[in-house]
C-alpha positions as CSV (number, residue, x, y, z in Angstrom):
1,M,-18.7,8.1,0.3
2,L,-15.1,8.6,0.4
3,H,-14.8,12.3,0.2
4,F,-11.5,12.4,-0.7
5,M,-11.8,10.1,-3.5
6,R,-14.6,12.2,-4.6
7,R,-13.3,15.2,-4.5
8,G,-9.9,14.5,-6.3
9,P,-6.1,15.5,-5.6
10,R,-5.1,18.4,-4.5
11,A,-1.7,19.9,-5.1
12,F,0.9,18.3,-2.3
13,A,2.6,17.5,-3.0
14,S,22.8,-3.4,-1.4
15,K,24.9,-3.6,-2.1
16,L,26.7,-2.5,-5.3
17,A,27.7,-6.2,-6.1
18,L,24.7,-7.7,-5.6
19,S,22.9,-5.2,-7.7
20,V,25.4,-6.1,-10.6
21,V,24.8,-10.0,-10.2
22,A,21.5,-9.1,-10.4
23,L,21.2,-6.8,-13.6
24,S,23.4,-9.2,-15.3
25,T,21.3,-12.2,-14.6
26,A,18.3,-10.3,-15.4
27,F,19.2,-9.3,-18.6
28,A,19.9,-12.7,-20.4
29,A,16.7,-13.6,-20.1
30,P,15.0,-10.7,-22.6
31,V,17.2,-11.9,-25.2
32,L,16.1,-15.5,-25.5
33,A,12.6,-14.1,-24.9
34,A,9.6,-13.6,-28.1
35,G,8.3,-10.5,-28.7
36,K,8.4,-7.0,-26.5
37,T,9.9,-7.0,-23.3
38,I,9.9,-4.6,-20.5
39,T,12.4,-4.4,-17.9
40,A,11.4,-2.3,-14.6
41,V,12.9,-1.9,-11.1
42,M,10.2,-1.3,-9.0
43,H,10.6,0.2,-5.6
44,S,11.4,-2.8,-4.0
45,D,12.1,-6.6,-4.7
46,L,9.3,-9.2,-4.7
47,R,9.0,-11.9,-2.2
48,I,5.7,-12.5,-1.0
49,I,3.5,-13.1,-3.4
50,D,-0.4,-13.0,-1.7
51,P,-1.7,-9.8,-2.2
52,I,-4.0,-10.5,0.9
53,F,-1.4,-11.7,3.0
54,T,0.2,-8.7,3.0
55,T,-0.2,-4.9,2.3
56,A,3.6,-4.0,1.0
57,Y,2.6,-2.2,-2.4
58,I,5.1,-4.4,-4.2
59,T,2.7,-7.3,-3.3
60,R,-0.3,-5.1,-4.6
61,D,2.0,-4.0,-7.4
62,H,2.1,-8.0,-8.5
63,G,-1.9,-8.6,-7.6
64,Y,-2.8,-6.1,-10.3
65,M,-0.8,-8.1,-12.7
66,V,-1.9,-11.6,-12.1
67,Y,-5.7,-10.9,-10.6
68,D,-8.6,-8.4,-11.4
69,T,-11.5,-6.8,-9.3
70,L,-15.2,-6.8,-9.3
71,V,-15.1,-3.1,-9.4
72,A,-12.9,-0.4,-9.6
73,P,-12.3,3.1,-9.9
74,D,-11.7,5.5,-12.7
75,S,-10.0,9.0,-13.0
76,S,-13.0,10.7,-11.9
77,F,-13.0,8.6,-8.9
78,K,-15.9,7.0,-9.6
79,I,-16.6,3.1,-9.1
80,Q,-17.2,1.4,-12.5
81,P,-17.6,-2.3,-13.6
82,Q,-15.1,-4.7,-14.2
83,M,-15.2,-8.3,-13.9
84,A,-19.1,-7.2,-12.8
85,D,-21.9,-4.8,-13.0
86,W,-24.3,-4.5,-9.8
87,K,-27.5,-3.4,-9.1
88,I,-28.8,-1.9,-6.0
89,S,-32.1,-3.0,-4.6
90,D,-34.5,0.3,-3.8
91,D,-34.1,0.0,-0.1
92,K,-30.5,-0.2,0.1
93,L,-30.1,-3.4,1.3
94,T,-29.1,-5.7,-1.6
95,Y,-26.4,-5.4,-3.9
96,T,-26.5,-7.6,-6.8
97,F,-23.5,-8.2,-8.6
98,T,-23.3,-10.0,-12.1
99,L,-20.0,-11.4,-13.9
100,R,-19.3,-10.5,-17.3
101,D,-18.8,-12.9,-19.8
102,G,-15.8,-14.4,-20.7
103,L,-14.0,-14.5,-17.8
104,K,-11.5,-17.3,-17.3
105,W,-8.6,-18.3,-14.6
106,H,-5.3,-18.8,-15.9
107,D,-5.4,-22.6,-15.5
108,G,-8.6,-22.2,-18.2
109,A,-11.2,-22.5,-15.5
110,P,-14.0,-20.6,-15.7
111,V,-14.8,-17.7,-13.3
112,T,-17.8,-18.1,-11.0
113,A,-19.9,-16.1,-8.4
114,E,-18.7,-19.0,-5.9
115,D,-15.0,-18.2,-6.3
116,C,-15.7,-14.6,-6.1
117,V,-17.5,-14.7,-2.7
118,A,-14.7,-16.8,-1.1
119,S,-12.0,-14.0,-2.4
120,L,-14.3,-11.3,-1.0
121,K,-14.6,-13.5,2.5
122,R,-10.9,-13.8,2.5
123,W,-9.7,-10.2,1.8
124,A,-12.5,-8.9,4.0
125,A,-11.4,-10.9,7.2
126,V,-7.9,-8.8,7.0
127,D,-8.6,-5.5,5.5
128,G,-9.9,-2.5,7.3
129,M,-12.9,-1.4,4.8
130,G,-13.7,-5.3,4.2
131,Q,-13.9,-5.9,8.0
132,K,-16.1,-2.8,8.3
133,L,-18.0,-3.9,5.3
134,M,-18.8,-7.3,7.2
135,D,-20.1,-5.8,10.1
136,F,-22.8,-4.4,8.1
137,T,-23.1,-7.6,5.8
138,A,-26.1,-10.1,6.9
139,S,-25.1,-12.4,3.9
140,I,-23.2,-12.7,1.3
141,E,-23.7,-15.7,-1.0
142,A,-23.3,-17.0,-5.0
143,T,-27.2,-17.3,-5.9
144,D,-25.9,-18.7,-9.3
145,A,-22.9,-19.6,-11.7
146,K,-22.7,-15.8,-12.3
147,T,-24.6,-13.9,-9.7
148,I,-23.2,-12.7,-6.5
149,T,-25.8,-11.3,-3.8
150,L,-24.6,-9.0,-1.0
151,K,-27.5,-8.4,1.5
152,L,-26.8,-6.1,4.5
153,K,-28.3,-5.5,8.0
154,E,-28.6,-1.6,7.7
155,P,-27.9,0.7,4.3
156,Y,-23.9,1.4,4.3
157,G,-23.2,3.4,1.3
158,L,-19.1,2.5,1.6
159,V,-20.1,-1.0,-0.3
160,L,-18.7,-0.2,-3.6
161,D,-15.8,1.8,-2.8
162,S,-14.8,-0.9,-0.3
163,I,-15.2,-3.5,-2.9
164,G,-13.5,-1.3,-5.4
165,K,-10.3,0.3,-3.5
166,P,-7.2,0.9,-5.2
167,S,-4.9,-0.3,-3.2
168,S,-3.7,-2.4,0.1
169,R,-5.2,-4.7,0.6
170,V,-7.3,-4.5,-2.7
171,A,-10.3,-7.2,-2.9
172,F,-8.7,-9.1,-5.8
173,M,-10.6,-12.3,-7.4
174,M,-9.1,-15.6,-6.9
175,P,-10.2,-19.0,-7.7
176,K,-12.2,-20.8,-4.5
177,R,-9.5,-23.1,-4.0
178,L,-7.1,-20.5,-3.3
179,A,-9.5,-18.0,-1.5
180,E,-10.6,-20.5,1.2
181,T,-6.6,-20.2,2.2
182,P,-6.5,-18.8,5.8
183,P,-5.4,-14.9,5.3
184,D,-2.5,-15.5,7.6
185,K,-1.1,-18.4,5.5
186,Q,0.2,-17.7,2.0
187,I,-1.9,-19.3,-1.3
188,P,0.2,-22.0,-2.5
189,E,-0.3,-21.1,-6.2
190,Q,-0.7,-17.6,-8.4
191,I,-3.7,-18.1,-10.5
192,G,-5.5,-15.4,-11.1
193,S,-7.8,-14.0,-14.1
194,G,-6.0,-10.6,-14.9
195,P,-4.2,-9.7,-17.8
196,F,-0.9,-11.1,-17.4
197,K,0.4,-14.4,-16.1
198,F,3.3,-15.1,-13.6
199,V,6.0,-17.2,-14.5
200,Q,6.8,-19.4,-11.5
201,G,9.4,-21.1,-13.0
202,E,11.8,-18.0,-13.8
203,F,10.6,-16.4,-10.5
204,Q,14.2,-15.4,-8.3
205,P,13.7,-13.4,-5.3
206,G,16.0,-10.7,-5.2
207,V,16.9,-11.2,-8.9
208,K,13.7,-11.0,-10.9
209,A,9.7,-11.6,-11.3
210,V,8.6,-12.5,-14.6
211,Y,5.1,-11.8,-16.2
212,V,3.9,-12.8,-19.6
213,K,0.4,-11.8,-21.6
214,N,-2.5,-13.4,-20.5
215,T,-3.6,-14.1,-24.0
216,D,-6.6,-15.3,-22.9
217,Y,-7.5,-12.5,-21.2
218,V,-10.5,-10.2,-22.6
219,P,-10.3,-6.7,-21.9
220,R,-13.4,-4.5,-21.2
221,K,-14.1,-2.2,-24.1
222,E,-14.0,1.3,-22.2
223,P,-10.4,2.9,-22.1
224,A,-8.1,2.4,-19.5
225,S,-8.5,4.6,-16.5
226,W,-6.8,4.2,-13.1
227,T,-7.6,0.3,-12.6
228,S,-10.6,0.7,-14.2
229,G,-11.2,0.1,-18.0
230,G,-9.9,-2.0,-20.7
231,K,-6.7,-4.0,-19.5
232,V,-4.8,-4.2,-22.7
233,V,-1.8,-5.9,-22.8
234,K,0.8,-4.3,-25.7
235,V,3.7,-6.1,-24.7
236,D,4.7,-9.9,-24.5
237,R,6.5,-10.1,-21.2
238,V,7.0,-7.9,-18.2
239,E,10.3,-8.0,-16.0
240,W,10.9,-6.8,-12.4
241,I,14.5,-6.7,-11.9
242,T,16.1,-6.3,-8.5
243,M,19.1,-3.6,-8.3
244,P,19.0,-2.4,-4.8
245,D,21.5,-0.1,-5.5
246,S,19.9,3.2,-6.8
247,Q,22.9,4.3,-8.9
248,T,22.9,1.1,-10.8
249,A,19.7,1.5,-11.4
250,V,19.7,4.6,-13.0
251,N,22.9,3.8,-14.8
252,A,20.9,1.2,-16.5
253,L,18.0,3.3,-17.2
254,Q,20.2,5.9,-18.7
255,S,21.9,3.3,-20.9
256,G,18.5,1.8,-22.0
257,D,19.3,-1.6,-20.5
258,I,16.3,-1.1,-18.4
259,D,12.9,0.4,-19.4
260,F,11.4,1.8,-16.6
261,M,12.5,3.0,-12.8
262,E,9.6,3.3,-9.8
263,N,11.5,5.7,-8.0
264,L,14.0,7.8,-8.9
265,P,16.5,8.7,-6.3
266,Y,16.1,12.4,-5.4
267,D,19.5,13.7,-5.4
268,M,19.9,12.3,-9.1
269,M,17.0,14.0,-10.1
270,P,19.1,17.5,-11.5
271,V,20.8,15.1,-14.0
272,L,18.3,13.0,-15.1
273,E,15.5,15.9,-16.1
274,T,18.3,16.9,-18.6
275,N,18.4,13.2,-20.2
276,K,16.1,14.0,-23.3
277,E,15.7,10.5,-23.5
278,L,13.7,10.0,-20.6
279,T,10.1,10.9,-19.4
280,I,9.7,11.6,-15.5
281,E,6.6,12.2,-13.9
282,V,5.0,11.9,-10.8
283,L,2.6,9.3,-11.7
284,N,0.7,8.8,-7.9
285,K,-0.2,12.7,-7.5
286,F,-1.6,12.1,-4.5
287,G,1.3,11.2,-2.5
288,Y,2.0,9.2,0.5
289,Q,2.3,9.4,4.2
290,T,5.2,8.3,5.5
291,L,4.8,6.6,9.4
292,G,6.2,5.0,12.6
293,R,4.4,1.6,13.7
294,M,5.4,0.7,17.2
295,N,4.5,-3.2,18.7
296,F,1.4,-2.4,21.3
297,L,2.2,-6.5,22.7
298,Y,5.7,-5.9,24.5
299,P,8.2,-3.4,26.6
300,P,8.6,-0.6,26.5
301,F,5.6,0.3,23.9
302,D,3.1,-1.3,25.8
303,N,3.0,1.8,28.1
304,V,1.4,4.9,26.5
305,K,3.5,7.3,28.3
306,V,6.7,5.6,27.2
307,R,4.5,6.0,23.4
308,R,3.5,9.4,24.3
309,A,7.6,10.5,25.0
310,A,8.6,8.8,21.6
311,L,5.8,10.8,19.8
312,L,7.4,14.4,21.8
313,A,10.6,13.1,20.5
314,M,9.5,12.7,16.8
315,N,10.5,15.3,14.2
316,Q,8.8,15.5,10.7
317,K,11.1,17.8,9.5
318,D,14.4,15.8,10.2
319,V,12.4,12.9,8.6
320,L,11.3,13.9,5.4
321,D,14.6,16.4,4.8
322,A,16.8,12.8,5.2
323,L,14.1,10.9,2.9
324,V,13.4,13.3,0.2
325,G,15.4,16.8,1.0
326,N,13.4,18.7,-1.8
327,P,10.4,21.1,-1.2
328,K,9.1,20.4,-4.3
329,Y,8.4,16.8,-3.0
330,Q,7.7,17.3,0.5
331,K,4.9,18.5,3.0
332,I,5.1,18.6,6.9
333,C,1.5,17.7,7.6
334,G,0.5,16.3,11.3
335,A,-3.0,15.5,10.0
336,F,-3.5,11.4,10.1
337,F,-6.1,12.0,6.9
338,I,-4.3,13.9,4.8
339,C,-3.4,17.4,4.4
340,D,-6.4,19.3,1.8
341,T,-8.7,16.9,2.5
342,P,-12.0,17.1,4.4
343,F,-11.4,15.5,6.9
344,A,-7.5,17.4,7.6
345,T,-7.2,18.7,11.2
346,E,-3.4,19.2,13.4
347,V,-5.0,18.3,16.9
348,G,-2.7,16.6,18.3
349,A,0.3,17.3,16.4
350,E,1.7,20.4,17.6
351,T,5.5,19.4,18.5
352,L,5.6,16.7,15.6
353,T,5.5,19.4,12.8
354,K,7.0,22.2,15.1
355,G,10.0,19.9,15.9
356,N,9.8,21.5,19.4
357,G,9.0,18.6,21.7
358,M,12.4,16.7,22.6
359,A,12.8,18.9,26.1
360,E,9.2,17.4,26.8
361,A,10.1,14.7,25.6
362,K,12.6,13.9,28.0
363,K,11.0,14.7,30.7
364,A,8.4,12.4,29.6
365,L,10.1,9.5,29.6
366,A,12.1,10.2,32.9
367,E,8.3,10.1,34.4
368,S,7.1,7.0,32.5
369,G,8.9,4.2,34.3
370,Y,11.1,3.4,31.4
371,D,13.3,0.5,32.6
372,G,15.9,1.0,29.4
373,T,14.2,-1.7,27.5
374,P,16.5,-1.5,24.1
375,I,13.7,-0.8,21.6
376,V,14.6,-2.8,18.3
377,I,13.9,-1.3,14.9
378,M,14.0,-2.8,11.7
379,A,15.9,-0.2,9.4
380,P,15.6,-1.9,5.5
381,G,18.5,-0.5,3.6
382,D,17.2,-1.5,0.1
383,V,14.5,0.8,-0.3
384,T,14.9,4.4,-1.8
385,T,11.7,5.6,0.7
386,L,12.1,3.6,3.7
387,K,16.4,4.2,4.4
388,A,16.0,7.5,6.1
389,Q,13.0,7.2,8.6
390,P,14.5,4.2,11.3
391,I,18.0,6.2,10.9
392,V,16.8,9.8,11.9
393,A,13.9,8.1,14.4
394,A,16.9,6.1,16.2
395,Q,18.8,9.0,16.5
396,L,15.9,11.0,17.7
397,L,14.7,8.7,20.3
398,R,18.1,8.0,21.4
399,E,18.5,11.8,22.2
400,A,15.4,11.7,24.3
401,G,17.1,8.9,26.5
402,F,16.1,5.6,24.8
403,K,18.2,2.4,24.6
404,V,17.7,2.0,20.6
405,D,19.1,-1.4,18.7
406,L,18.9,-0.4,15.0
407,Q,18.6,-3.4,13.0
408,A,19.9,-3.4,9.7
409,T,17.8,-5.3,6.8
410,D,15.7,-5.6,3.7
411,W,12.2,-4.4,3.6
412,Q,10.9,-7.9,1.9
413,T,12.3,-9.3,5.5
414,V,10.2,-6.0,7.5
415,V,7.4,-7.0,5.5
416,S,7.2,-11.1,6.8
417,R,8.4,-10.2,10.4
418,R,6.5,-7.0,11.5
419,A,3.8,-9.8,10.9
420,S,5.5,-11.6,13.7
421,Q,3.7,-11.3,17.3
422,K,7.1,-13.1,19.0
423,P,8.4,-11.0,21.4
424,P,11.8,-9.0,20.4
425,K,14.2,-11.0,21.9
426,E,12.6,-14.3,19.8
427,G,12.5,-12.4,16.3
428,G,9.7,-9.9,17.1
429,W,10.3,-5.8,16.8
430,N,9.2,-2.7,18.8
431,M,8.6,-0.3,15.6
432,F,9.2,-0.2,11.9
433,F,8.3,2.4,9.1
434,T,6.5,2.5,6.2
435,N,4.5,4.5,3.6
436,W,0.7,5.0,2.4
437,V,-0.6,6.1,-0.6
438,A,-2.5,8.8,0.4
439,P,-6.3,7.5,-0.5
440,D,-5.4,4.6,1.6
441,V,-5.1,7.3,4.3
442,S,-7.4,9.0,3.5
443,N,-10.4,8.6,5.9
444,P,-10.7,6.8,9.4
445,I,-12.4,3.7,7.4
446,A,-9.8,3.4,4.6
447,N,-7.1,4.2,7.2
448,L,-5.8,0.8,8.0
449,S,-2.9,1.8,10.3
450,I,-6.3,3.8,12.6
451,G,-7.7,0.5,13.9
452,G,-7.9,-0.8,17.5
453,Q,-8.8,-4.2,16.7
454,G,-5.7,-5.6,19.1
455,K,-4.6,-9.0,18.1
456,K,-7.4,-10.5,16.6
457,G,-7.7,-8.7,12.8
458,G,-5.6,-5.4,13.7
459,W,-3.3,-4.0,11.5
460,F,1.0,-5.2,12.3
461,G,1.6,-3.4,15.7
462,W,-1.9,-4.8,17.4
463,A,-3.5,-1.6,18.7
464,D,-6.2,-2.2,21.3
465,D,-8.5,0.5,21.3
466,P,-12.2,0.1,21.8
467,K,-13.0,3.9,21.4
468,I,-11.9,4.3,18.4
469,E,-13.4,1.5,16.8
470,Q,-16.9,3.0,18.2
471,L,-16.0,6.4,16.8
472,K,-15.8,4.6,13.5
473,D,-18.8,3.2,13.4
474,A,-20.1,6.5,14.2
475,F,-18.6,7.9,11.0
476,V,-20.0,5.4,8.8
477,R,-24.0,6.2,10.6
478,A,-23.0,10.0,10.4
479,S,-25.9,11.8,8.3
480,S,-23.4,14.6,6.9
481,L,-20.0,15.9,6.0
482,D,-19.8,18.4,8.9
483,E,-20.6,15.3,11.3
484,Q,-18.1,13.2,9.6
485,K,-15.2,16.1,10.2
486,K,-16.2,16.1,13.4
487,I,-15.8,12.1,14.2
488,A,-12.4,12.2,12.2
489,A,-11.3,15.0,14.2
490,D,-12.2,13.2,17.6
491,I,-10.6,10.0,16.2
492,Q,-7.3,11.5,15.4
493,K,-7.3,13.2,18.9
494,E,-7.6,9.8,20.5
495,A,-5.1,8.6,17.9
496,Y,-2.5,11.1,19.3
497,E,-3.3,10.4,23.3
498,Q,-2.6,6.5,22.6
499,V,0.2,6.7,19.6
500,I,-1.6,4.5,17.6
501,Y,0.9,5.4,15.2
502,I,3.4,8.3,14.5
503,P,2.7,10.4,11.1
504,L,5.7,11.8,9.5
505,G,5.0,13.9,6.4
506,Q,3.8,13.3,3.5
507,Y,6.2,13.3,0.0
508,Q,5.9,12.4,-3.7
509,T,8.4,10.2,-5.8
510,P,9.3,10.9,-9.8
511,S,9.1,8.0,-12.1
512,G,11.1,8.1,-15.1
513,W,10.9,5.7,-18.0
514,R,12.7,5.4,-21.5
515,K,10.8,7.2,-24.5
516,S,10.1,4.2,-25.9
517,L,7.4,3.2,-23.7
518,A,4.6,5.1,-24.2
519,G,0.9,5.0,-22.4
520,V,1.9,4.9,-18.6
521,L,-0.8,5.4,-16.4
522,D,-1.3,7.4,-13.4
523,G,-3.6,7.2,-10.4
524,P,-3.3,6.1,-6.9
525,A,-2.3,2.8,-7.4
526,T,1.0,2.9,-9.9
527,P,2.8,1.5,-12.1
528,L,0.4,-0.4,-14.0
529,F,2.0,-2.2,-17.0
530,W,-1.3,-2.9,-18.9
531,N,-2.0,-0.1,-21.7
532,V,1.9,0.1,-22.3
533,D,3.4,0.0,-25.3
534,K,7.1,-0.5,-26.3
535,S,8.3,1.0,-29.9
536,E,11.3,-0.9,-31.1
């Protein structure tokens, strides 16, 4: 079982001109739209719209609008039926999923078990938990139009947790013709069975994305709870408006020109908290882990000695102070699997959390054979929670003796470019920074970036570490929590020794919305726009 998810959270915490153009363009549409419209500024521009192609959270958020899942967790961390219920054989080797009545794709075709089998296979080819599930799977097939039968080689306790995982990558269901698209290619259409329909004709990357209520969607009868329960849509239209400039977005929120802002800037919180027309809340109580990821394929980070020197140069406090700058929302933590969870340990994190490794970093780099190859770091400037990390890291790496090529870009370019295995001189990269919601990294199987599969099946950066993969197999076969804890510590030790990635601390992000909105849901995969109503 996913012990962190079962035990629940613990306390822990562009330019202005372009923004104005986006603002004026976006606000013209709702006037023409019938019914209730929610306008939201999300944490990032949406460009990639295939939720299996990338782990980017904005694409995950898009996925929840358009697609649905077979099962999903509720706020008690219990997996619940969503598109299907299930039965488990006495020997724990066969899982039988039965689709509920009334499921239709947005083009009107019925959802079939064959669609879902193809969707599960596409998801499992690239998701860490899905890959491990398939290692234990003997077969998965549609035994009739409504029945999916999954047979295991041996009992595996994470079947439902894997298929129902709430965050990237989510096992979203899509028609077979789309699900048969190779996972390294984007699907050509946005046809799901979820509560909203994507309006392709109004999609303007860099300006807005539009969703309308799926009037054919039949919600479950249970109350909405995290990503489970009744996905009742109470508005007619949702528009995601791109505003790279946070001050413009905050002004629009306070004036009522937009209804919702996902990530409020920390430095503006004292002013926003006094606005009685706003609700301010941390929707994702679990928070995020922020991290730096290196490219193992090319110099200089194909050399573990150089990677270790870079690790020694890093300092969590400097990163968090620049990223957040508010003790209420930040936490120094060297645990790969999140602090205050069963698998938390500080093994290997000493200099990272204390910030006293620079002298050692300079010495290690001098002894590593580093030849002065510039490090290409992608630095997105359009996402509040991703601006600071590359700038601080570049400064620290230069201090240690590295040559750094800090390349200003936007987040969606990073999302696209990080998938490239080309050399840095040909449009590739050496290092990027990202954030994971805590449940996505809370154990060795959920944590996609801890993998060591290399170029085939590995996450961006393509770390090749058979030892970690062996330890992960041992983790899922462990018979007790104590044994799992020991293996998780061994995985963390190996991850620090090989510098699989660099955890740079934990933080939370407050969201804000007009008090004209009601029913905003919390959870580990927010924001969600079903259950939300808007008063006129």
